[in-house]
Backbone as a chain_set.jsonl record, in Angstrom:
{"seq": "XXXXXXXXXXXXXXXXXXXXXXXXXXXXXXXXXXXXXXXXXXXXXXXXXXXXXXXXXXXXXXXXXXXXXXXXXXXXXXXXXXXXXXXXXXXXXXXXXXXXXXXXXXXXXXXXXXXXXXXXXXXXXX", "coords": {"N": [[57.914, 35.429, -44.165], [55.793, 34.728, -41.78], [55.245, 32.123, -39.825], [52.496, 31.08, -38.216], [51.549, 28.863, -35.685], [48.636, 27.026, -35.87], [45.939, 26.871, -33.735], [43.634, 24.697, -32.473], [40.84, 24.027, -30.738], [39.735, 21.311, -29.269], [38.579, 20.094, -27.113], [36.544, 20.211, -23.948], [35.453, 23.019, -22.092], [36.17, 23.977, -18.706], [34.026, 25.023, -17.451], [31.912, 24.136, -19.088], [32.097, 21.439, -18.533], [31.397, 21.419, -15.819], [28.9, 22.361, -15.656], [27.509, 20.334, -17.127], [27.906, 18.222, -15.339], [26.465, 19.095, -13.184], [23.9, 19.144, -14.317], [23.54, 16.447, -14.598], [23.697, 15.586, -12.023], [21.416, 16.739, -10.905], [19.56, 15.246, -12.562], [19.927, 12.69, -11.589], [19.318, 12.848, -8.899], [16.579, 13.247, -9.101], [15.871, 10.687, -10.247], [16.45, 9.068, -8.058], [14.841, 10.142, -6.048], [12.312, 9.411, -7.259], [12.491, 6.508, -7.366], [12.477, 5.876, -4.68], [10.016, 6.829, -3.828], [8.378, 4.973, -5.458], [9.074, 2.577, -4.378], [8.184, 2.894, -1.611], [5.439, 3.147, -2.119], [4.933, 0.819, -3.278], [5.326, -1.108, -1.185], [3.145, -0.208, 0.564], [0.938, -0.791, -1.092], [1.18, -3.557, -1.281], [0.654, -4.263, 1.434], [-1.936, -3.188, 1.685], [-3.181, -5.068, -0.21], [-2.758, -7.574, 1.134], [-4.191, -7.155, 3.59], [-6.701, -6.733, 2.577], [-7.142, -9.392, 1.614], [-7.189, -10.765, 3.975], [-9.553, -9.727, 5.13], [-11.418, -10.706, 3.295], [-11.087, -13.387, 3.647], [-12.055, -13.591, 6.226], [-14.749, -12.891, 5.947], [-15.567, -14.977, 4.036], [-15.087, -17.157, 5.856], [-17.067, -16.826, 7.793], [-19.292, -16.939, 6.383], [-19.137, -19.536, 5.254], [-19.032, -21.132, 7.638], [-21.596, -21.081, 8.531], [-22.549, -19.84, 10.826], [-24.625, -17.781, 12.632], [-23.945, -14.661, 13.203], [-24.018, -12.604, 16.102], [-25.505, -9.323, 16.646], [-22.871, -6.755, 17.126], [-19.621, -6.17, 18.165], [-16.836, -7.979, 16.977], [-13.506, -9.117, 17.786], [-10.226, -9.83, 16.647], [-7.033, -11.576, 15.8], [-4.749, -12.667, 13.306], [-2.266, -14.47, 11.533], [-0.723, -13.847, 8.381], [1.143, -14.398, 5.414], [3.469, -14.207, 6.719], [3.083, -12.012, 8.595], [1.458, -10.255, 11.165], [-1.957, -9.657, 11.635], [-4.559, -7.603, 12.73], [-7.977, -7.784, 13.119], [-11.327, -6.518, 12.892], [-14.713, -6.792, 13.288], [-17.802, -5.607, 12.669], [-20.973, -6.164, 13.515], [-24.214, -5.815, 12.214], [-27.683, -5.261, 12.515], [-30.166, -5.384, 9.951], [-32.888, -3.979, 7.944], [-34.264, -6.16, 7.042], [-34.817, -8.937, 8.763], [-33.676, -11.368, 8.374], [-31.146, -11.005, 7.541], [-27.835, -9.901, 8.007], [-25.591, -7.18, 8.391], [-21.954, -6.892, 7.818], [-19.177, -5.344, 8.715], [-15.942, -5.301, 8.087], [-12.726, -4.607, 9.276], [-9.217, -4.385, 8.617], [-6.146, -4.097, 10.149], [-2.736, -3.369, 10.929], [-1.809, -3.053, 13.504], [-3.609, -2.896, 16.547], [-3.77, -0.413, 17.609], [-3.724, 1.28, 15.336], [-4.948, 3.971, 13.645], [-6.243, 4.22, 11.052], [-7.692, 1.866, 8.984], [-6.248, -0.589, 6.944], [-7.807, -2.057, 5.083], [-11.181, -2.147, 4.318], [-14.112, -3.997, 4.379], [-17.323, -4.438, 3.364], [-20.067, -6.558, 3.827], [-22.716, -8.823, 3.542], [-24.628, -11.27, 5.462], [-26.804, -14.097, 5.285], [-29.464, -15.607, 7.341], [-28.692, -18.68, 8.333]], "CA": [[56.674, 34.816, -43.79], [55.828, 34.336, -40.375], [54.2, 31.027, -39.718], [51.872, 31.059, -36.868], [50.76, 27.717, -35.443], [47.123, 26.959, -35.736], [45.575, 26.231, -32.414], [42.319, 24.243, -32.461], [40.268, 23.582, -29.434], [38.8, 20.16, -29.449], [38.117, 19.729, -25.761], [35.539, 21.016, -23.292], [36.074, 23.877, -20.946], [35.942, 23.623, -17.39], [32.604, 25.521, -17.216], [30.937, 23.168, -19.733], [32.07, 20.23, -17.731], [30.747, 21.587, -14.505], [27.279, 22.398, -15.997], [27.131, 19.038, -17.416], [27.952, 17.413, -13.975], [25.291, 19.709, -12.376], [22.638, 18.577, -14.95], [23.465, 14.912, -14.295], [23.359, 15.353, -10.556], [19.904, 16.921, -10.728], [18.604, 14.216, -13.096], [20.033, 11.479, -10.803], [18.402, 13.113, -7.782], [15.08, 12.886, -9.483], [15.608, 9.355, -10.263], [16.459, 8.482, -6.678], [13.434, 10.261, -5.417], [11.066, 8.623, -8.006], [12.501, 5.179, -7.01], [12.149, 5.703, -3.336], [8.615, 6.903, -3.755], [7.863, 3.897, -5.912], [9.321, 1.514, -3.299], [7.367, 3.049, -0.572], [4.114, 2.939, -2.514], [4.817, -0.673, -3.614], [4.996, -1.796, 0.044], [1.887, 0.19, 0.964], [-0.091, -1.51, -1.89], [1.356, -4.832, -0.859], [0.05, -4.326, 2.663], [-3.507, -3.04, 1.442], [-3.75, -6.241, -0.679], [-2.836, -8.64, 1.993], [-5.172, -6.838, 4.354], [-8.09, -7.264, 1.853], [-7.412, -10.815, 1.579], [-7.546, -11.173, 5.37], [-10.948, -9.421, 5.253], [-12.234, -11.622, 2.434], [-11.047, -14.788, 4.268], [-12.892, -13.787, 7.421], [-16.214, -12.937, 5.344], [-15.874, -16.317, 3.713], [-15.186, -18.064, 7.052], [-18.349, -16.585, 8.49], [-20.343, -17.478, 5.313], [-19.009, -21.084, 5.13], [-19.385, -21.964, 8.841], [-23.083, -21.085, 8.679], [-22.9, -19.406, 12.101], [-25.374, -16.51, 12.644], [-23.336, -13.764, 14.013], [-24.933, -11.701, 16.902], [-24.949, -7.761, 16.472], [-21.946, -6.244, 18.123], [-18.15, -6.159, 17.753], [-16.006, -9.139, 17.069], [-12.151, -8.725, 17.186], [-9.304, -10.962, 16.599], [-5.957, -11.382, 15.119], [-4.166, -13.845, 12.675], [-0.949, -14.424, 10.799], [-0.86, -14.21, 6.974], [2.293, -13.851, 4.799], [4.539, -13.905, 7.765], [2.733, -10.703, 9.311], [0.206, -10.305, 12.011], [-3.057, -8.724, 11.305], [-5.708, -7.245, 13.57], [-9.275, -7.719, 12.302], [-12.432, -6.135, 13.721], [-16.004, -6.95, 12.539], [-18.972, -4.758, 13.298], [-22.184, -6.915, 12.955], [-25.308, -4.965, 12.431], [-29.033, -5.795, 11.997], [-30.792, -4.612, 8.757], [-34.357, -3.907, 8.016], [-34.616, -7.575, 6.715], [-34.594, -9.702, 9.99], [-32.865, -12.448, 8.075], [-29.863, -10.659, 7.002], [-26.912, -9.073, 8.928], [-24.493, -6.43, 7.688], [-20.872, -7.1, 8.508], [-18.107, -4.339, 8.249], [-14.761, -6.001, 8.38], [-11.73, -3.794, 9.119], [-8.063, -4.959, 9.012], [-5.088, -3.165, 10.518], [-1.473, -3.916, 11.261], [-1.916, -2.933, 14.95], [-4.895, -2.506, 17.213], [-3.728, 1.156, 17.809], [-3.602, 1.949, 14.093], [-6.23, 4.768, 13.522], [-6.836, 3.927, 9.889], [-7.659, 0.423, 8.54], [-5.614, -0.8, 5.531], [-8.776, -2.516, 4.234], [-12.464, -2.328, 4.974], [-14.975, -4.749, 3.527], [-18.717, -4.588, 3.802], [-20.849, -7.56, 3.186], [-23.996, -9.411, 4.159], [-24.762, -12.679, 5.404], [-28.217, -14.359, 5.556], [-29.625, -16.45, 8.332], [-28.599, -20.177, 7.951]], "C": [[56.783, 34.336, -42.465], [54.793, 33.23, -40.297], [53.705, 30.886, -38.287], [51.19, 29.585, -36.642], [49.315, 27.962, -35.316], [46.902, 26.302, -34.419], [43.999, 25.923, -32.572], [41.978, 23.6, -31.201], [39.369, 22.424, -29.755], [38.248, 19.574, -28.056], [36.912, 20.64, -25.228], [36.242, 21.99, -22.278], [35.667, 23.476, -19.764], [34.411, 24.04, -16.97], [31.608, 24.502, -17.877], [31.039, 21.832, -18.911], [31.383, 20.305, -16.35], [29.167, 21.74, -14.767], [26.823, 21.205, -16.318], [27.006, 18.089, -16.149], [26.777, 17.924, -13.246], [23.978, 19.129, -12.93], [22.542, 17.139, -14.614], [23.086, 14.72, -12.96], [21.9, 15.653, -10.226], [19.123, 15.71, -11.307], [18.806, 13.053, -12.108], [19.329, 11.633, -9.415], [17.029, 12.795, -7.988], [14.84, 11.466, -9.658], [15.623, 8.594, -9.056], [15.327, 8.749, -5.948], [12.258, 9.559, -6.01], [11.22, 7.111, -7.538], [12.147, 4.863, -5.685], [10.676, 5.867, -3.091], [7.945, 5.525, -4.35], [8.031, 2.833, -5.009], [8.385, 1.721, -2.144], [5.884, 2.758, -1.048], [3.896, 1.392, -2.85], [4.572, -1.363, -2.306], [3.708, -1.458, 0.668], [0.769, -0.767, 0.197], [-0.04, -2.938, -1.57], [0.479, -5.085, 0.421], [-1.543, -4.27, 2.546], [-3.768, -4.358, 0.759], [-3.841, -7.315, 0.187], [-4.007, -8.33, 2.939], [-6.663, -7.085, 3.759], [-8.266, -8.724, 1.782], [-7.782, -11.38, 2.953], [-9.129, -10.94, 5.445], [-11.88, -10.438, 4.465], [-12.267, -12.953, 3.058], [-11.939, -14.687, 5.399], [-14.344, -13.556, 6.897], [-16.512, -14.461, 4.944], [-15.921, -17.477, 4.889], [-16.542, -17.975, 7.684], [-19.401, -17.32, 7.531], [-20.185, -19.013, 5.246], [-19.214, -21.853, 6.528], [-20.828, -21.958, 9.327], [-23.355, -20.834, 10.149], [-23.66, -18.027, 11.842], [-24.742, -15.593, 13.628], [-24.227, -12.824, 14.773], [-24.46, -10.228, 16.618], [-23.976, -7.499, 17.48], [-20.61, -6.174, 17.357], [-17.436, -7.405, 18.064], [-14.487, -8.708, 16.764], [-11.312, -9.979, 17.372], [-7.972, -10.724, 15.882], [-5.531, -12.608, 14.362], [-2.959, -13.581, 11.994], [-1.216, -14.749, 9.321], [0.451, -13.641, 6.274], [3.339, -13.322, 5.646], [4.385, -12.488, 8.326], [1.511, -11.046, 10.175], [-0.677, -9.209, 11.773], [-3.977, -8.674, 12.502], [-6.999, -7.104, 12.846], [-10.388, -7.287, 13.407], [-13.789, -6.266, 12.812], [-17.142, -6.354, 13.315], [-20.205, -5.354, 12.68], [-23.301, -6.101, 13.326], [-26.559, -5.621, 11.962], [-29.283, -4.889, 10.688], [-32.179, -4.679, 8.817], [-34.868, -5.299, 7.852], [-34.007, -8.329, 7.957], [-33.52, -10.963, 9.697], [-31.452, -12.233, 7.559], [-29.174, -9.67, 7.904], [-25.939, -8.381, 8.014], [-23.267, -6.649, 8.46], [-19.881, -6.105, 7.754], [-16.866, -4.963, 8.836], [-13.447, -5.053, 8.224], [-10.367, -4.479, 9.514], [-6.993, -3.909, 9.113], [-3.766, -4.062, 10.726], [-1.512, -4.205, 12.701], [-3.245, -2.487, 15.288], [-4.854, -0.939, 17.365], [-3.694, 1.972, 16.528], [-4.918, 2.749, 13.86], [-6.896, 4.349, 12.235], [-6.752, 2.455, 9.472], [-7.022, 0.418, 7.162], [-6.686, -1.354, 4.716], [-9.969, -2.581, 5.099], [-13.369, -3.102, 3.906], [-16.361, -4.829, 4.16], [-19.438, -5.597, 3.08], [-22.068, -7.914, 3.96], [-24.02, -10.821, 4.264], [-26.355, -12.989, 5.776], [-28.29, -15.474, 6.658], [-29.557, -17.823, 7.776], [-29.911, -20.995, 8.162]], "O": [[57.713, 33.64, -42.059], [53.63, 33.401, -40.66], [54.442, 30.612, -37.339], [50.324, 29.209, -37.432], [48.843, 28.946, -34.748], [47.561, 25.335, -34.038], [43.204, 26.84, -32.776], [42.695, 22.759, -30.659], [38.358, 22.568, -30.441], [37.498, 18.598, -28.049], [36.407, 21.567, -25.862], [37.342, 21.797, -21.761], [34.795, 22.609, -19.705], [33.743, 23.347, -16.202], [30.617, 24.093, -17.272], [30.006, 21.207, -18.67], [30.867, 19.312, -15.837], [28.338, 21.204, -14.032], [25.729, 20.88, -15.857], [26.072, 17.298, -16.019], [26.081, 17.087, -12.672], [23.092, 18.698, -12.192], [21.435, 16.666, -14.353], [22.273, 13.849, -12.649], [21.248, 14.975, -9.43], [18.186, 15.205, -10.688], [17.789, 12.429, -11.805], [18.821, 10.661, -8.855], [16.366, 12.155, -7.171], [13.769, 10.977, -9.3], [14.932, 7.582, -8.938], [14.779, 7.88, -5.27], [11.323, 9.166, -5.312], [10.192, 6.468, -7.326], [11.596, 3.797, -5.413], [10.104, 5.16, -2.262], [7.015, 5.02, -3.722], [7.05, 2.107, -4.846], [7.799, 0.732, -1.703], [5.167, 2.108, -0.287], [2.808, 0.837, -2.698], [3.655, -2.183, -2.26], [3.134, -2.344, 1.301], [-0.112, -1.377, 0.802], [-1.093, -3.575, -1.562], [-0.327, -6.015, 0.45], [-2.302, -5.052, 3.118], [-4.773, -4.891, 1.229], [-4.839, -8.034, 0.142], [-4.827, -9.234, 3.102], [-7.598, -7.554, 4.408], [-9.375, -9.251, 1.874], [-8.563, -12.324, 3.076], [-9.886, -11.851, 5.78], [-12.918, -10.9, 4.939], [-13.298, -13.627, 3.046], [-12.643, -15.672, 5.621], [-15.199, -14.144, 7.558], [-17.469, -15.091, 5.396], [-16.636, -18.478, 4.845], [-17.106, -18.997, 8.075], [-20.206, -18.16, 7.93], [-21.212, -19.688, 5.184], [-19.523, -23.044, 6.547], [-21.239, -22.627, 10.274], [-24.237, -21.468, 10.727], [-23.317, -17.271, 10.934], [-24.987, -15.736, 14.826], [-25.143, -12.263, 14.172], [-23.283, -9.938, 16.399], [-24.14, -7.934, 18.62], [-20.533, -6.13, 16.13], [-17.397, -7.869, 19.204], [-14.19, -8.082, 15.746], [-11.614, -10.943, 18.076], [-7.826, -9.62, 15.357], [-5.979, -13.667, 14.802], [-2.618, -12.404, 11.875], [-1.839, -15.765, 9.009], [0.81, -12.495, 6.542], [3.978, -12.29, 5.441], [5.387, -11.802, 8.529], [0.72, -11.955, 9.925], [-0.312, -8.035, 11.707], [-4.127, -9.671, 13.208], [-7.059, -6.266, 11.947], [-10.337, -7.649, 14.583], [-13.806, -5.814, 11.667], [-17.348, -6.626, 14.497], [-20.497, -5.126, 11.506], [-23.459, -5.691, 14.476], [-26.507, -6.476, 11.078], [-28.67, -3.845, 10.463], [-32.714, -5.382, 9.673], [-35.868, -5.63, 8.489], [-32.789, -8.325, 8.134], [-32.739, -11.43, 10.526], [-30.716, -13.155, 7.207], [-29.776, -8.761, 8.475], [-25.518, -8.925, 6.993], [-23.358, -6.626, 9.688], [-19.765, -6.03, 6.53], [-16.798, -5.124, 10.055], [-13.114, -4.743, 7.081], [-10.298, -5.087, 10.582], [-6.915, -2.976, 8.314], [-3.787, -5.292, 10.686], [-1.307, -5.332, 13.151], [-3.946, -1.822, 14.526], [-5.889, -0.285, 17.238], [-3.642, 3.201, 16.579], [-5.971, 2.112, 13.896], [-8.103, 4.116, 12.288], [-5.682, 1.873, 9.649], [-7.241, 1.309, 6.342], [-6.54, -1.145, 3.511], [-9.951, -2.938, 6.277], [-13.321, -2.822, 2.708], [-16.532, -5.226, 5.312], [-19.474, -5.579, 1.85], [-22.371, -7.287, 4.975], [-23.556, -11.558, 3.394], [-27.025, -12.216, 6.46], [-27.312, -16.188, 6.879], [-30.281, -18.14, 6.832], [-29.941, -22.195, 7.888]]}, "num_chains": 1, "name": "protein.A"}
């Protein structure tokens, strides 16, 4: 009787290990891409929110000071949340002579083409 040793394979082959590492690398790449996109979007949403607050503050400032803005462009800058913001207000007449339309745009820089926030409101003659 010849006795042959029984050989059982209980490990992974090199090919199986390489395929699993490849799948893991692709999955981790997708996770890194998603978190980078999330971080970028989060920063942009924060900036848009702060810019909107700047616009709302300017509108409230005009409303509460009871000044009657003249038609035309008013520009300025201010600091909020440790950032500098550039704002521009376009004051226009309306068909009702006792109401003016204000379009407030807020940007990081004067040179920025697109505004981070635009607020349109109306003020009545004090």
